[in-house]
C-alpha positions in Angstrom: 0.0 0.0 0.0 1.1 3.6 -0.7 2.1 6.6 1.3 0.0 9.5 0.1 -2.1 12.6 1.1 -5.8 13.3 0.8 -6.8 16.9 0.6 -10.3 16.9 1.9 -12.3 20.0 1.1 -15.8 20.7 2.4 -18.2 21.9 -0.4 -19.2 25.5 -0.7 -22.1 26.9 1.3 -25.5 25.8 0.1 -29.0 27.2 0.6 -29.7 24.6 3.4 -26.4 25.6 5.0 -27.6 29.2 4.9 -30.9 28.3 6.6 -29.3 25.8 9.1 -31.2 22.8 7.9 -30.2 19.1 8.1 -28.6 18.3 4.8 -27.4 14.8 4.5 -28.4 12.8 1.4 -30.8 15.7 0.5 -29.1 18.3 -1.7 -29.4 22.0 -2.4 -27.3 24.0 -4.8 -24.4 26.2 -3.9 -25.5 29.6 -2.8 -23.8 32.7 -4.3 -21.4 33.0 -1.3 -20.8 29.3 -1.6 -19.7 29.7 -5.2 -17.4 32.5 -4.1 -15.6 30.5 -1.4 -15.3 27.5 -3.7 -13.6 29.8 -6.2 -11.3 31.1 -3.5 -10.4 27.5 -2.4 -9.7 26.7 -6.1 -7.3 29.7 -6.2 -5.5 28.5 -3.0 -5.1 25.0 -4.4 -4.3 25.7 -8.0 -0.7 24.8 -7.7 -1.1 21.6 -5.7 0.1 18.6 -7.8 -3.1 16.6 -7.6 -3.0 13.1 -9.2 -6.7 12.4 -8.9 -9.9 14.1 -7.7 -13.0 12.6 -6.1 -16.2 13.9 -4.6 -19.3 12.5 -3.1 -22.2 12.1 -5.5 -24.1 15.1 -4.1 -24.4 18.0 -6.5 -22.9 20.5 -4.0 -19.8 18.4 -3.7 -19.6 17.6 -7.5 -19.8 21.3 -8.3 -17.2 22.4 -5.8 -14.8 19.7 -7.0 -15.2 20.8 -10.6 -14.5 24.4 -9.7 -11.3 23.3 -7.9 -10.1 21.0 -10.6 -10.8 23.5 -13.4 -8.3 25.9 -11.9 -5.7 23.3 -10.9 -2.5 23.1 -12.9 -3.3 19.4 -13.7 -6.8 20.1 -14.9 -6.1 18.6 -18.3 -4.9 15.3 -16.6 -7.7 14.9 -14.0 -11.3 13.7 -14.5 -13.2 14.0 -11.2 -14.8 10.8 -10.0 -18.0 10.5 -7.9 -17.7 8.3 -4.8 -21.1 7.7 -3.1 -19.1 6.3 -0.1 -18.1 9.8 0.9 -21.7 11.2 1.1 -22.8 13.1 4.1 -24.3 11.2 7.0 -27.9 10.2 6.2 -30.3 11.9 8.6 -33.4 9.9 7.6 -36.7 11.4 8.9 -34.8 14.6 9.9 -33.6 15.5 6.4 -34.5 19.1 5.7 -35.5 19.9 9.3 -34.1 22.7 11.4 -30.7 21.5 12.7 -31.1 23.1 16.1 -34.5 21.6 16.6 -33.4 18.2 15.4 -30.5 18.0 17.8 -32.6 19.2 20.7 -35.0 16.4 20.0 -32.2 13.8 19.6 -30.2 15.1 22.6 -32.8 15.8 25.2 -33.2 12.2 26.3 -29.4 12.2 26.9 -29.2 15.5 28.8 -27.9 17.5 25.8 -29.7 20.4 24.1 -27.3 21.0 21.2 -25.2 19.0 18.8 -22.0 20.4 20.3 -23.1 19.3 23.8 -24.1 15.9 22.6 -20.9 15.1 20.8 -18.8 16.5 23.7 -20.5 14.2 26.1 -20.9 11.0 23.9 -18.7 11.4 20.8 -19.6 11.5 17.1 -20.5 7.8 16.8 -23.0 7.9 19.6 -24.6 10.9 18.0 -25.3 8.8 15.0 -26.7 6.0 17.1 -28.9 8.4 19.0 -30.2 10.0 15.8 -31.3 6.6 14.4 -33.0 5.8 17.6 -34.9 9.1 17.5 -35.9 8.7 13.9 -39.5 7.3 13.9 -38.7 5.3 10.8 -35.2 4.4 12.0 -33.9 5.2 8.5 -31.0 7.4 9.6 -27.6 5.8 9.6 -26.1 4.6 12.8 -22.3 4.5 13.4 -21.9 1.0 12.1 -23.8 1.6 8.9 -22.1 4.9 8.4 -18.5 3.6 8.8 -19.2 0.5 6.7 -20.0 2.9 3.8 -17.1 5.4 4.4 -14.5 2.6 4.8 -15.4 1.5 1.2 -14.4 4.9 0.1 -11.0 4.6 1.9 -10.5 1.2 0.2 -11.0 2.8 -3.2 -8.5 5.5 -2.5 -6.0 2.9 -1.3 -6.5 1.1 -4.6 -5.7 4.1 -6.9 -3.1 5.9 -4.8 0.6 5.7 -5.5 3.5 6.8 -3.3 3.7 10.6 -3.1 0.3 11.2 -4.5 -1.9 14.1 -3.5 -5.6 13.3 -3.9 -8.4 15.8 -3.8 -11.6 14.7 -2.1 -14.6 17.0 -1.8 -17.0 15.9 0.9 -19.3 17.2 3.7 -19.2 18.8 7.1 -20.2 15.9 9.4 -18.3 13.4 7.3 -15.1 15.5 7.5 -15.6 16.0 11.2 -16.2 12.3 11.7 -13.0 11.4 9.8 -11.1 13.9 11.9 -12.5 12.5 15.1 -11.6 8.9 14.2 -8.1 9.7 12.9 -7.3 12.8 14.9 -3.5 13.3 15.1 -3.5 17.0 16.0 -5.7 17.2 19.1 -8.4 19.0 17.1 -11.6 20.2 18.8 -14.5 17.9 18.0 -17.0 20.7 18.7 -15.6 22.8 15.8 -17.3 22.2 12.5 -15.3 22.4 9.3 -16.1 25.6 7.4 -17.4 25.6 3.9 -14.5 25.2 1.4 -12.0 24.6 4.3 -9.2 22.1 4.0 -8.5 19.0 6.0 -5.5 16.9 5.2 -5.2 13.2 5.9 -1.8 11.5 5.7 -2.0 7.8 4.7 0.9 5.5 5.2 0.4 1.8 4.4 -3.2 2.0 5.5 -2.4 4.0 8.6 -4.5 7.2 8.5 -3.8 10.4 10.4 -5.6 13.8 10.1 -2.8 16.4 10.5 -4.6 19.5 9.3 -8.2 20.4 10.1 -10.5 23.2 9.0 -7.8 25.3 7.4 -9.5 28.4 5.8 -8.8 28.7 2.1 -11.0 31.7 1.4 
């Protein structure tokens, strides 16, 4: 297996981000300020020697990835690839709901009123389990279901990566924070959400994964 880097970028701000709604597998377009920060991220990353580019299959991630690749010095050598494994967490019944209201409902039985309080007390994985329990249809992903999916994405990256590669991956806020939490090598604060179009870097060495940069502002 190879030693390589993954440049993980959160998509630009969308309309659901603007209105603070739960946006997992549901999708809304990039808002005007989301397009702006995606362009700024593209400018910041234009000279990075990317060997490949991936995004989740959500339009907000696909569009952000295209903006970044189109400005990159290797744009004529890279064709972005969609990887559904790196979708956002699926929120089931709560898709499109107010984020604050949803996490109050989910957290209240566990003495937590906000998402930050919930993950501080119990961690990211437990928040997924609690969300599935609170979902009246139980369609939301729990931690086991979520990581089974995301790990398939990591396996795909391992298959294509060569030593020294830098790979672009455009994904989502909770997914990036979950990856940081699991592979945190920098003592990053779990309660801090990655900003839209921010950069998180994962170092991979023979299957060993470490997040060494988190939520670096590119705009």
